[in-house]
N, C-alpha and C positions, 0 to 999 in steps of 0.2 A: 661163108660169112653172111650174116643177115644183111638184108637190104638196109644199109645204114640210114638211108633217107627215111625209111619207115620208123626205125628205132628213134631217130632224132625227132621225127614228127610226133610220135607218141610221147616222148619225153617232154617236148615243149608244150604239148597239149596238157599233160598232167601238171606241169609247172603253172600254166595259165589257169587251170580249173581248180586245183586244190593244193598246190605246193607239194608235189610228190616227194616221198622219201626215197624212192628208187633213183639210182644213178643212171646216166646214159648207158654205161657199161652193162648194168643189169637188164636194161631193155634189149641191148644188142645180144647178150648171152641168152636171154629168153627166146628171142626170135631165131637164134642159131640152133636151139635145142629141137631136135626132130620130134620130141614128145609134146612140144608146145603148139597150141592152136591159137591163132589170132583172128578175131572177127572185128572188122572195121566197118562203121556205118557212116555214110556221108548223106547229108541233106543239103540240097541246093549247092553242090560243089564244096561244101564246108564239112570238115570233120566234126561229126556230131557226137560220136562216142566210139568206144572200142572195148573189147573184152579179151583178156589173155587167160588161157586155161592150159593145164597140163594133164596129159593122159597118164594116169597112175593105175595100171592094172584094170580093175573093174569099175573105176570111177574117173571122173574129170574133176580137177580142183581148179576153181576160179582163182587166179592169182591177182588180177586187177580188173576192175570194171569202172569206167568213168564215162559219164555223159555230160556234155557241155551244159552249163546252166541255161543257156538260151533254148535248149532242146529237151529239157527235163519235162516230165509229165506229158510227153507226146508219143510214148510207146517205144522209144529207142532202146531202153534197157530191156524191155520185154522181148523185143526182136533179137537183141544180142544174146539173151539167155536161151531163147528158142533155137537160135542157130547153134549154140553150144550144145544143147540137148540133142539136136539132130546129129551133130558130129559125134557126140558121145555114143548114141545108139548105133551109128554106122560102124563104130569101132568096137562094138560089143559091150559097151559100158552100160550099167543100169542106174548109176547115180551121178549127180553133180553136187559137189560140196563146196562150201565157201566159209569164210569167217568175216565177221562184220563188227565194227565197234558197237558196243552196247548203247552208245549215245547217238548213233546214226539211225534215228527213228524212221526217217523217210525210206531209207534203204530196207530196213527190217520190215516195214509195212508192205513194201513192194514184194520182197521175197516171200512173205507170208501169203500175199494175194496170188502169187504164182505157184503156190503149193509147197514151198520150202517149209521144213519143220526144224525147230531147234533141237540139236542132239546133245550139246554139251556147252560148257563155258570154260574158256581159258582165262584164269584169273591173272590180272595185272599184265596182260599181253602187250597192250599198246601204251605208248607215252603220248600225252597230249601236249599242246603248245606250252602249257604252264609247267610241264615237267611231272604232272601227276599221272598215275597209271589208270588205265581203263581195261575192263574185261573185254574179251572177244567172244562173241556168240558163234558157235559152230553150227551151221545149218546145212541141210541136205534136201535134195529133190530127187525122187525116183522118176526116171525117164520112161 
């Protein structure tokens, strides 16, 4: 069983930072999965960000990445993605893939800066708070 305190900590962090759609059980299940990798970044003893990714054959898929608002634009996401790429390479993977809401312009800009390219679009993949749908951009980075 996953370290429930880590699952609970990530769940609470998500709720605080952006109102996560994942349940506590989904965090626990992800952390229990041997194919899941979790990178956690602390700054001054505070949880500043984390990244969950899953090893899928020749690639790593980023499932969740969140950085606390107080630590954004300080290189935390860059370090989390770098750690993910390092782990991917160590496991023989050559790509990291993710999906991002088309309206999340700050994240898209960061991913592009790090070398991610847009591969495809998933139409109407996300629902926003008003109930309207948003497209997901599928992006990848060759490690």
